[in-house]
Steps between C-alpha positions, in 0.01 A plus 500: 500500500603860436532763777168623642371804306700408190258280298617619162692198379297225666169638370649579160610136451147358550486428123858399440764236531679688775856600546697382808295691756749434776763689295262789439410522871867486601578796274193707586692765688817463294596771249363376172837543322655254750204257513494152348366416155164385637423835678602693190294285276192543722507879437570465126218243448254695707554818297452301179187330624343826621572654159353196325187512724453865406441409140830583327663279238778249538762729333442763769493243785843369387626861477388575855650180642833572330492855634467367859755226448770721340603699814501170701749340264246225404433367150143399428347282234121508514218337310194722536149400398152636570481388866831336582875563506784252519834660568852386560746715689881495540748727666800313358530280812151359555207423281129479595167459320164648597154432358188695572139473374262793540137400582364748246589800286382861503609860430633754750686787330571682826702193618693493170590861559599450861713200414704720267566735788590203720752375239663846490502532881646149522779569250599835647517364855737229376727749329379470144335744260120536461345377181147630480510851661756777475444644842544222755380717792142444397538118504685522836236708667215295350642172622534654847138608513307222336231529767358810330171448329566712195851404390469709183426822693784419745745449212389841351566669835843343526582605146399857574726504803787352300464763231484778752825382661658471152407858413571634852608867481342771703286433804140474405245497780251304295760230418589467860135460588453232233805314636350507850169369368683222323701408810178496708327278238796265505509472878251211508763264382792615709446256788489201265815626324690536829399152597589362160771719343533454125873501458747505791826642353691247708300185418268576204149381427394168655297220346215569734490879411475412127214257565318745728501761226361233260238410761377860506486517117326167478233566761403858398129529467360579154476871430139474404214310666248289305252789459756746367654230273146426373449870418832501314390194306170663419677811367747294300238280328260787431788686334587177314148489362518857372831421326341201340220722364234480767263778613377628839262210566770245408747676730252517790420129475870412482569727802252326723588153387876532514492678834289231668698226328842620613376583851382131533828375354706687757274361778521144374881518451528593863377152582765343268242345271599349165570766240310329218188450716517860615534622145193307387284623789610862479458525123154346526405764764642785291307390192173460698550833679560681170201339341281582801613859495404539138159340574437757768604779266257363248207583731574862422650461150420186307793554270726382785398145414684524171834518680561127537871536422571702819527183717817406307663819628400411854705184478824663397633554854612131505738542197835360635710780352818443702550129425398559140768771443768342721443169328570657167808678632634178653467332159682800344790421744486134378359387828236270351401289809404813694341670203289201403381447857392863530319493170327170599392664826365796299309269270335324795392824665359635170324164437323509834409864459357463150325174593327672790398791274369270235292305750342820641427616147331170420293500817371858468485488117752769416614543136796744491532657158756773580467857615295765325688781318617773727450782241759729665701775333849358424674758719257446781544123467883534510492706819249265666714203407795655677294577807337153525834324414658686796207405730508137382874462554474676837227253602700196389813635686296530818380134449871411481559676838705785354555814710309804367811664357577177307140495384526854370816433302360176348175683420686775307691236300179310431310821396759567236556148371145370496357816344768474230418135440125577452571799276722282285228245457260774394749592228500145367799353679433134592418423863807283528743770378333765712540277808861442423570877455302583820696248706831610347427863589396398852830320550702793364312750720547289814874463420526875437329565830735279693807644324380855583471415865848348514649810328328735748258652247202365707459456876705216636205331672319458171736226372246222461568156349429503125278196523276684749446776244478307178273208586207720638540733204460221239270261679218721379608408146432131559213398264257369762208548261668285237566221751143502627349494149719202417347310801150625421505369148661180618205448733272557201704241306587764244849360463626712216394828670649381829834424334492835321464696823742274681775564247422873502546498876818295474664732252432809713606329819845388364571845367476655852795317662695524168461877514623518861789264424607718203501804730720324747742386224526863381558642848663229708837335422409195706215432255695607189760227537493133589701479825 
C-alpha cells in the first residue's frame, strides 16, 4: 500500500498491469531525478494516460510521454491505442514495461491544456527548457495553485503580473494595487505550498509531489454542470441547423432537443453507464423533444409541422468530433492501429445515433425532405453564417470542457473557416474541396495563434494546444445530415440512395483530417519529416 493520503498511483493502476508498487512506495519521497525506474515510469505513464483519457491522439500522447521522460534520462517506447497504452522504459541500466487500460474514453480540453503546463513545469524544475510556453512563470504559478476553480483566469492574472514586472519602470500606484490583489488571490494555496514545496533547491521535486500535482489535475471538477453544458449543446446544434439551411422553427426544435439530450447524457455518464446505450437513449430523447416542440408550435402556426428535418439537427450533439479528427491525424502519422480503432469507435457511435433517430422517425411517421429555402440576402446570409458558426463552435468547445477564453479563440477560428467553407460551396466548389480548405485554414490559423503567443505578440496565457482550437472549429463541418440520410434510406431499403449519401459523407469526413494534417506539415517540422 502507498502512504496514507497519497492514493494517486494505487488508484491509477486499477485498470493496469502494475509496476513494482513497492519500488514506487519506497521512492515516494525521493527526488524524482534520483528515483528508480519504476517510480519514474509511474509518472510518465500517468501523464500519457491522462492525456489519452482527455481525447487526444496517440501522436500527442507519445510526445507528452517523451517530454516527461527526457529530463529524467529515460527512453520510452509506447504503443498507444484508443483506450490502452503499453510502454517500455529504460534508463540505460534497468528496463521495465507498464500496461494500462482505460475504462472508457472522453474529451476534456482543459486537462489537455493543464498537462502542457505540467510538462513545462516538470522540465524547468529538472533543469531543462520548456517546450510549450515561452514564459515558464505562468506554468510554475499554475501548478502551485491548482486548487483554484478558474485556472484560465488565474493564468491570466499571473501573466499580467509577469508582464508588469518585465516592463517595470516608474512606480505606478495602480500596478502596485493589482499586484496586491493578485497576491491576496493567490494566498489560498500558500499553506498547501509550504507543506508541499514544489522544488527544494537542495533536493528537487519528489515523486510524491509530481503525483500530487497530477492528482489535482485529474480530479478537477468539470467547468460546466449538466444544465450549462446542455445549454451549450442547444446553442451549438441550433447554430448547426442554421448553417445547414434551416429556419427559425428548425432551430428552435433543435435547440430544445439537443439541450435536453445532452443534459441527460451528462447525467447518465455520471453513473458510468455504457456509452453506446447512453447515445441511443439521449438521441431518442432529443428527437422526440424536437418533434414535440414543433407539434406544440403547430397549435399556433400549422406550418411548423412541415419542419420534420429539424430533429436531425437535434441529434448532432453526439457527433464524436475528437476521435474522428484525431483518428485521421493518427493515420496521417502512419499509426494505423490507433487510427483504425478511433474510426471504428466513431462508426459505432454514429451507428447508434442514426439508428435511434431512424426508429423515432418510423414511430412518429417523420419524413425529412430537407430544409426550406432561407431566402436571405447574400450579404446578410454571410454575416449570419459567421455569427452562428461562432456560436456553434463556442457551444461545442464548452461541451469539450474548454475554458471560456479557449472557447472564444476556437469560436473566432470557426467563424472564419466555416463561413468560408459555406461561401465556397455557394460559388460551386464541391463540398469535399470546401471542407478540405476550411480544415486547412483552421489548422493554419491555430498554428499562427500559437506562434504569435510564443513570440510575445499575444498574451502569454493564451497559448492553447492546437488540437483544442482546431477540432471544435471543424467539428461543425462534419456532415451529420449526410450520415443520417444514409441510415434513413438504408432503413427504407433504398440501397442506392443510402450508398450515395454514405459516400458523400465519407468524402467530406476524410477531407477534414487531411486538411489539418496538411496544415501541420506546412507549419511543424516534426510533421514535415519522418523522424
